N, CA, C and O of each residue as an XYZ file, in Angstrom:
360
protein
N      76.577    189.702     60.865
C      76.702    189.510     62.303
C      76.903    190.872     62.968
O      77.576    191.747     62.424
N      76.322    191.034     64.130
C      76.368    192.322     64.814
C      77.753    192.591     65.398
O      78.532    191.674     65.658
N      78.032    193.876     65.596
C      79.307    194.274     66.202
C      79.179    194.247     67.715
O      79.141    195.295     68.360
N      79.113    193.042     68.281
C      78.934    192.876     69.723
C      79.942    191.853     70.210
O      80.096    190.794     69.602
N      80.639    192.163     71.311
C      81.562    191.215     71.931
C      80.749    190.101     72.579
O      79.816    190.372     73.335
N      81.097    188.849     72.288
C      80.322    187.728     72.803
C      80.626    187.420     74.262
O      79.925    186.612     74.871
N      81.654    188.040     74.841
C      81.965    187.828     76.252
C      81.509    188.999     77.116
O      80.830    188.801     78.124
N      81.882    190.227     76.723
C      81.556    191.386     77.559
C      80.239    192.035     77.170
O      79.663    192.772     77.969
N      79.746    191.781     75.958
C      78.522    192.427     75.501
C      78.742    193.850     75.029
O      77.781    194.589     74.815
N      79.998    194.243     74.864
C      80.309    195.596     74.409
C      79.803    195.779     72.989
O      80.015    194.919     72.134
N      79.125    196.912     72.733
C      78.520    197.188     71.436
C      78.762    198.636     71.056
O      79.229    199.408     71.893
N      78.461    199.040     69.812
C      78.679    200.432     69.428
C      77.871    201.398     70.282
O      76.733    201.113     70.654
N      78.477    202.550     70.590
C      77.796    203.583     71.355
C      77.526    204.772     70.439
O      78.264    205.020     69.486
N      76.466    205.493     70.743
C      76.033    206.602     69.903
C      76.224    207.910     70.657
O      75.974    207.983     71.861
N      76.668    208.940     69.945
C      76.826    210.266     70.533
C      76.706    211.317     69.458
O      76.288    211.029     68.337
N      77.069    212.526     69.798
C      76.984    213.644     68.866
C      78.365    214.157     68.500
O      79.263    214.226     69.338
N      78.517    214.517     67.229
C      79.705    215.240     66.781
C      79.318    216.714     66.776
O      78.417    217.123     66.044
N      80.002    217.511     67.596
C      79.665    218.923     67.757
C      80.749    219.756     67.089
O      81.929    219.631     67.416
N      80.345    220.605     66.156
C      81.270    221.500     65.454
C      81.104    222.890     66.047
O      79.998    223.425     66.106
N      82.227    223.471     66.490
C      82.180    224.791     67.124
C      82.974    225.798     66.307
O      83.868    225.439     65.541
N      82.626    227.060     66.487
C      83.302    228.153     65.791
C      83.626    229.226     66.810
O      82.819    229.505     67.698
N      84.792    229.828     66.694
C      85.183    230.884     67.607
C      86.244    230.432     68.586
O      86.637    229.266     68.612
N      86.700    231.383     69.394
C      87.751    231.123     70.373
C      87.143    231.126     71.769
O      86.328    231.988     72.098
N      87.544    230.153     72.589
C      86.992    230.031     73.933
C      87.326    231.255     74.779
O      88.355    231.901     74.576
N      86.447    231.565     75.727
C      86.665    232.732     76.588
C      87.919    232.570     77.428
O      88.653    233.533     77.647
N      88.166    231.358     77.900
C      89.341    231.133     78.750
C      90.645    231.301     77.981
O      91.713    231.431     78.579
N      90.555    231.297     76.652
C      91.738    231.510     75.823
C      91.823    232.935     75.289
O      92.671    233.238     74.450
N      90.938    233.815     75.779
C      91.004    235.218     75.385
C      90.034    235.626     74.304
O      90.094    236.755     73.817
N      89.139    234.732     73.916
C      88.177    235.062     72.870
C      86.865    235.556     73.467
O      86.768    235.819     74.665
N      85.858    235.676     72.604
C      84.551    236.153     73.070
C      83.547    235.015     73.222
O      82.367    235.259     73.474
N      83.999    233.793     73.072
C      83.128    232.635     73.282
C      82.941    231.837     72.009
O      83.209    232.310     70.904
N      82.472    230.610     72.195
C      82.272    229.727     71.058
C      80.808    229.626     70.685
O      79.923    229.804     71.522
N      80.565    229.337     69.414
C      79.215    229.140     68.905
C      79.146    227.762     68.259
O      80.020    227.403     67.469
N      78.107    226.984     68.590
C      77.920    225.674     67.982
C      77.271    225.872     66.624
O      76.198    226.467     66.524
N      77.924    225.371     65.571
C      77.414    225.568     64.213
C      76.813    224.309     63.621
O      76.146    224.385     62.590
N      77.023    223.162     64.230
C      76.452    221.941     63.671
C      76.554    220.785     64.644
O      77.550    220.643     65.354
N      75.512    219.956     64.673
C      75.496    218.746     65.496
C      75.026    217.607     64.607
O      73.971    217.699     63.979
N      75.809    216.528     64.553
C      75.409    215.352     63.801
C      75.729    214.111     64.625
O      76.586    214.146     65.507
N      75.042    213.029     64.333
C      75.230    211.777     65.071
C      76.521    211.096     64.638
O      76.960    211.230     63.496
N      77.114    210.371     65.561
C      78.269    209.542     65.248
C      78.257    208.313     66.130
O      77.516    208.252     67.112
N      79.079    207.328     65.783
C      79.138    206.073     66.536
C      80.582    205.749     66.896
O      81.501    205.974     66.108
N      80.766    205.211     68.110
C      82.047    204.661     68.533
C      81.929    203.162     68.466
O      81.080    202.573     69.135
N      82.782    202.526     67.653
C      82.698    201.079     67.466
C      83.721    200.372     68.351
O      84.841    200.861     68.499
N      83.363    199.236     68.939
C      84.321    198.496     69.765
C      85.390    197.838     68.893
O      85.161    197.547     67.719
N      86.546    197.614     69.484
C      87.660    196.979     68.778
C      87.488    195.471     68.873
O      88.017    194.836     69.785
N      86.742    194.893     67.923
C      86.447    193.465     67.942
C      87.404    192.701     67.041
O      87.751    193.156     65.951
N      87.822    191.540     67.510
C      88.679    190.645     66.747
C      88.019    189.271     66.733
O      87.372    188.877     67.704
N      88.182    188.549     65.640
C      87.669    187.187     65.548
C      88.747    186.232     66.041
O      89.873    186.241     65.544
N      88.385    185.398     67.037
C      89.351    184.521     67.694
C      88.767    183.116     67.770
O      87.562    182.951     67.962
N      89.613    182.111     67.619
C      89.184    180.726     67.799
C      89.278    180.380     69.282
O      90.326    180.554     69.904
N      88.175    179.889     69.842
C      88.061    179.671     71.282
C      87.628    178.236     71.554
O      86.846    177.660     70.797
N      88.144    177.660     72.647
C      87.711    176.342     73.111
C      86.682    176.559     74.219
O      86.980    177.216     75.216
N      85.469    176.011     74.055
C      84.453    176.176     75.100
C      84.552    175.039     76.109
O      85.462    174.213     76.030
N      83.608    174.995     77.066
C      83.689    174.024     78.163
C      83.516    172.588     77.689
O      83.932    171.665     78.389
N      82.906    172.367     76.508
C      82.748    171.015     75.965
C      83.977    170.548     75.197
O      84.075    169.377     74.828
N      84.916    171.465     74.957
C      86.123    171.126     74.221
C      86.013    171.366     72.728
O      86.941    171.049     71.984
N      84.899    171.920     72.276
C      84.762    172.219     70.856
C      85.367    173.582     70.542
O      85.390    174.487     71.376
N      85.854    173.695     69.312
C      86.504    174.929     68.877
C      85.557    175.673     67.939
O      85.019    175.089     66.998
N      85.359    176.958     68.198
C      84.566    177.779     67.293
C      85.078    179.203     67.330
O      85.803    179.596     68.244
N      84.684    179.989     66.300
C      85.137    181.377     66.192
C      84.135    182.297     66.864
O      82.925    182.150     66.697
N      84.657    183.249     67.624
C      83.805    184.244     68.271
C      84.440    185.617     68.081
O      85.643    185.735     67.848
N      83.605    186.652     68.184
C      84.093    188.026     68.146
C      84.306    188.495     69.571
O      83.381    188.485     70.384
N      85.546    188.911     69.875
C      85.933    189.302     71.228
C      86.565    190.679     71.166
O      87.329    190.966     70.244
N      86.256    191.546     72.145
C      86.870    192.872     72.173
C      88.323    192.751     72.634
O      88.696    191.797     73.317
N      89.127    193.728     72.251
C      90.564    193.686     72.501
C      90.883    193.692     73.987
O      91.901    193.134     74.397
N      90.040    194.309     74.799
C      90.276    194.341     76.239
C      90.232    192.927     76.836
O      91.034    192.596     77.710
N      89.301    192.104     76.367
C      89.206    190.734     76.861
C      90.332    189.863     76.322
O      90.747    188.910     76.981
N      90.837    190.182     75.119
C      91.986    189.443     74.594
C      93.209    189.713     75.449
O      93.952    188.791     75.784
N      93.425    190.992     75.810
C      94.570    191.342     76.659
C      94.463    190.701     78.029
O      95.464    190.236     78.575
N      93.257    190.672     78.594
C      93.060    190.128     79.937
C      93.109    188.606     79.954
O      93.296    188.015     81.017
N      92.945    187.950     78.792
C      92.986    186.494     78.725
C      91.793    185.849     79.419
O      91.967    184.875     80.151
N      90.592    186.364     79.210
C      89.405    185.889     79.914
C      88.748    184.705     79.227
O      87.610    184.376     79.559
N      89.403    184.060     78.299
C      88.861    182.894     77.623
C      90.011    181.974     77.277
O      91.170    182.374     77.379
N      89.713    180.737     76.866
C      90.740    179.759     76.519
C      90.892    179.747     75.008
O      89.956    179.414     74.281
N      92.061    180.107     74.547
C      92.329    180.171     73.118
C      92.597    178.767     72.580
O      93.174    177.928     73.272
N      92.178    178.524     71.358
C      92.383    177.232     70.726
C      93.850    177.073     70.325
O      94.452    178.023     69.825
N      94.438    175.888     70.535
C      95.820    175.706     70.081
C      95.869    175.680     68.558
O      94.892    175.323     67.900
N      96.999    176.056     68.017
C      97.145    176.121     66.567
C      97.252    174.718     65.989
O      97.825    173.822     66.610
N      96.703    174.536     64.808
C      96.840    173.268     64.097
C      95.933    172.173     64.595
O      96.212    171.000     64.347
N      94.860    172.501     65.288
C      93.982    171.444     65.790
C      93.237    170.761     64.656
O      92.917    169.577     64.768
N      92.951    171.465     63.569
C      92.241    170.861     62.454
C      93.107    169.795     61.783
O      92.604    168.730     61.423
N      94.414    170.070     61.610
C      95.311    169.105     61.018
C      95.452    167.862     61.900
O      95.533    166.741     61.398
N      95.479    168.071     63.220
C      95.568    166.942     64.151
C      94.293    166.105     64.091
O      94.345    164.878     64.176
N      93.150    166.772     63.943
C      91.893    166.045     63.845
C      91.828    165.221     62.563
O      91.346    164.088     62.575
N      92.312    165.787     61.459
C      92.314    165.049     60.200
C      93.209    163.818     60.277
O      92.892    162.778     59.700
N      94.330    163.936     60.992
C      95.250    162.803     61.103
C      94.613    161.671     61.912
O      94.757    160.501     61.556
N      93.911    162.012     62.997
C      93.291    160.967     63.837
C      92.055    160.364     63.159
O      91.743    159.195     63.383
N      91.354    161.138     62.340
C      90.164    160.641     61.660
C      90.525    159.796     60.451
O      89.665    159.102     59.908
N      91.783    159.841     60.015
C      92.230    159.028     58.887
C      91.793    159.552     57.538
O      91.534    158.775     56.618
N      91.709    160.864     57.413
C      91.275    161.461     56.130
C      92.438    161.972     55.342
O      92.256    162.502     54.246
């Protein structure tokens, strides 16, 4: 499964890791030289959470931590599976 938040659509971002050598001019040096550039990725902080959708069904989704803090979805109450088993007579 992809590393994508199912609510916000937040996904990994790509950038460069830049390695520099030398002391900056503003710090009294003669300047910096870039010695290497390589790709890197920033991954979102995704957590798997049990959520109740508009039909009342419970399923697991991957949600970023920002949406968990904001409470932008309805979390499933704990122990719903045990309650369902009791009512189904299993």
